[in-house]
N, C-alpha and C positions, 0 to 999 in steps of 0.2 A: 552396261556395267555387269549385269548378271552373266552375260556371255564371257566377259573377261575373267570374272571370278571362277566360273566353272572351268574355263580353259586353264587358269592358273593352278587350281587345286589338282585337277587330274594330270596336268603337265608336270607338277611336282611329284606326284606318285609315279608317273612314267619315268622321270629322271632318277628317282630312287631305285627303281627296278634296273635301270641301266648302270648307274654308277656304283651301287653298293657291291655287286659282284666284282666290278672292275677295281674298286678300292681294295677289296680282299685279295685280288690277284696281285696288286702292287705290293701289298704287305707280306703275303705268304708265298709269292711266286707260283701261283696256281693258274688255272685256265678256266675259271668259272664263267668268264664272259662268253665262252663258246655256247653255253646254255642259252644266254640272251640272244646271241646271233641265230641259234637254231630255232627258237620260238618265233623270232621276227620272220625268219624265212618261211616257217610253216604258216603263220598268219598271212604273210605276204602272198604266198602261193594260193591259199584259200581265197583271198580277196581278188586276185587276178581272175580266178574262175568265176567268182560271184559277179564281177563286172562283165565277164564274157557272157554269162547267162542272161544278162540284160540286153544282149544284142542277138541278132539272128544266128550267131555262131555258138550255140549252146554245146557244152561238152560233158561227157560222162567219164572223163579221165582224171577227175580230181584225186581219187584214191591212188592210182598209179603215180600221180605227181607228188603226193605226200610221201609215198613210199620211196620214190626217187630222192626226194629231199632228205629223208631219214638216212638212206644209204650213203648219200653224199657227206652228211655231217657225222655219221657214225664213228669214223676214225678219230675225228676231233673230240667227240664225246668220250671215247675210250681214253684218249690222252688226258682229258679232264678228270676222269675217274682215277687213273693211275697217279695223277698229281695229288689227289685227295687221300688216296690209300697207297702209299709207296710199297706196302708189303704185297700188293697185288702184282703178280708177274704174268705177263702175257707175251705172246709172240709178237714180233715186230710188225706193226701195221704200216700201211703204205704211206701214212703221214711221216713216218720216220725217214723215208727216202725222198720226201718232198723238199729238196734243197732250194736255194734261192733261184736257181735256174728254172726249176719247175714252177715256182711262185711267179716268176716273171712271165712265163708262157701263159699261165692262167690269167695273170693280170692283163697281158696284151689282148687276150681273147675278150676279157671284160671291157677293155678300152674300145675294141672294135664294136661291141654291142652298144656301149655308151655313145659312141659317135653316131651310130645309126639312130638311136633314140633322140639325140640332139637335133639331127637333121629333120626328124619327124615333127619336132616342135614347130618348125617354120614351114611345114607343109600346109598350104592353104586349105586343101580338102580334108575331110574327116579321115582319121587313121583307124577307123573301126575295123578294117581288115586285119589289124594285128591280133584281134581276138579270135581269128579263124583258127589259130593254133595256140590255145591258152597254155598248154604244157610248155611249149617253146618260149612263150612270153614270160611265164613264171620262172623258168630256168634262167633266162638271160637277165630279167629285171629284178627278181627277188633273190633267187638262190645264189647266182654267181658272185655278185658283189659281196654278199655276206660270207660266202665261202672263202673268197680271197682274203677277207679280213681275218677269218678264223685260222687259215693256214699261216698268215703272217704273224698273227698274235701268238700262236702256239710255238712258233719258231723263235720268238723274240725274248730277249732278256728283260729285266725290269726297266733298265734305262730306256730301251727301245719302246717298251709298252707305254712309257710316259709320253711319247710322241702322240700316240693315239688318244691318250687321256686328254692331252691338250687340244688336239684336233676336235674331239667330240664336244668338249666344253665350248670351244669357239663356234662350232656349227650351231649348237643349240642357242648360244647367246645371239649369234647373227640372226637365226630364225625368229627368236622372240622379239628382238628389237626391230627387225624388219617389219614384223607384224604390227608392233605398236607404233612405229614411225609412220607406216602406211595408213594405219587407222586414224591417227590424230592429225597428221600433216600431209597425207597423200593427196595430191591434186593431178599429177601428170602420170597417166597410165603407161606402164612398161610395154606390155603386149596385150592390149585389151581383147583381141580376137581369141587369145588362149586363156588368159586369166584376168578378168576385169578388175580384180581387187589388187593386183600387183602394181605398185607405183615406183617411180624413180626415187621419190623421197624415202620409201621403205627400203629400197636397195641401198641407198647412200647411208641411211641411218644404221642399218645392220652392219655395213662395212666399217663405219667409223667405230662403232662399239666393239666389233671384232678385232680391229687393230689395237684398241686400248686393252682388250682382254689378253691378246697375245703378248703385249708389252709387259703386263703384270705377271703373266705366267712365266715368261722368260726371266723376269727379274727374280721371282721367288724360287724358281727351279734351279737356275744356273747363274743368276746374277748378271745376265747379259741382255737386259731389256732395252739396250740402246742400239741394237742392230736394226736400224730403221729400214734398210733395203729388204732384209728378210721379213720383217714385220709387215711392211706394205705388200710385198709379194704374196705372202701366205694369206693375209686377210683379204686381199683382192681375189685371189684364187678361190678361197672358201666362199666368198660372196657370189662370185660368178657361177661356180659349180653348184652351190646350194640353190641358187635361183633357177638354174637349168633343171635341177632335179624337181623343184616345185612345179615348174612349167610343164615338164613332161607328164607328171602325175595329173595336172589339170587337163592336159590334152587327152590323156587316157579317160578320165572321168567324163569329159565332154563327149568323147566318142561313144562311151557306154551310156551316156545320158543319166548319170548319177551325181548326186551332190558330194558324197563321200565314198571312199573305197570300202568302208565298213562302219561299224557302230561300236567297236569294242572300247574306244576311249571317248567318253563324253566330252564335248567341247572341241574335240579334235577330229573325230571320225574313226577311221580305221588305222591299223598299224602302218600301212603304206602312206597314209596322210601324214603320219608323224615322223617317218624315217625317210621320206622321199629325198630330202636334202642330203642325208647321210649316205644314201645309196650311191649317189654320184661322187660325193666329196671325199668321204673317208678312205675308200680303197685306193683312190688315185694319190692323195697326199701322203697317206701312211706308207705306201710302198715306195714312193719317191723319197720320203724323209729317212726311211730305214734301209733301203736297198740301193738306190741309185745315187743319191746325193752323198 
């Protein structure tokens, strides 16, 4: 019970940090969420290196990796500042020429990395070798998906930003109820060699509540909560991708022989422990919903 209470309190604080800037973006048409993505990327990069340092592949490239991360997000942060202070005039940054074709190229690169990570989940041997190049791992695993979201969000209008708002809510609802369903009803292990705590009951429980949440969101946002094909497709996609994200993070931690990726969030572990489902799910579904579909 104490574990659930701690997890709930700090989970609520975490969600406030995520959704308060996002709500302000929806109300004021700003891009404060870029700051959230940037901090997640910085912590995620740091945690990749910390896990690598627990393996034979120790690296001294953390500072260059953090500088690369900052350089990558700098144009997005500039756009955020310009949105807050319209009187600030600056020369056109390269984010201004990042049209949807550029977004799709970056997104496809992310998909290629995600596919490799998914294949590694089912690799029977240890994947400890991925820590041999922690800068590359942090770029592909932490920076790239969050950067994709940042570009897409910065280019989107309020209506399109609502898509990500809905996706993020459903991801966290799925994650929470998958945890609770697995804890109280879980008997059949999903992939015990990767994550002993993941169960089919948790997966199904998360997916069912995700479908209900999507129905309610669709009803209150646009009055179309009866599009069952869409609801089932999106909820199933979120549950599958979120589970794969959790499993890959578990595979990484098993390879590094650590319980958590970090200690910044009591009851949850590190930032990567909290956003692993989002890293796989949000960039794929958001770009699909706003650009392709």
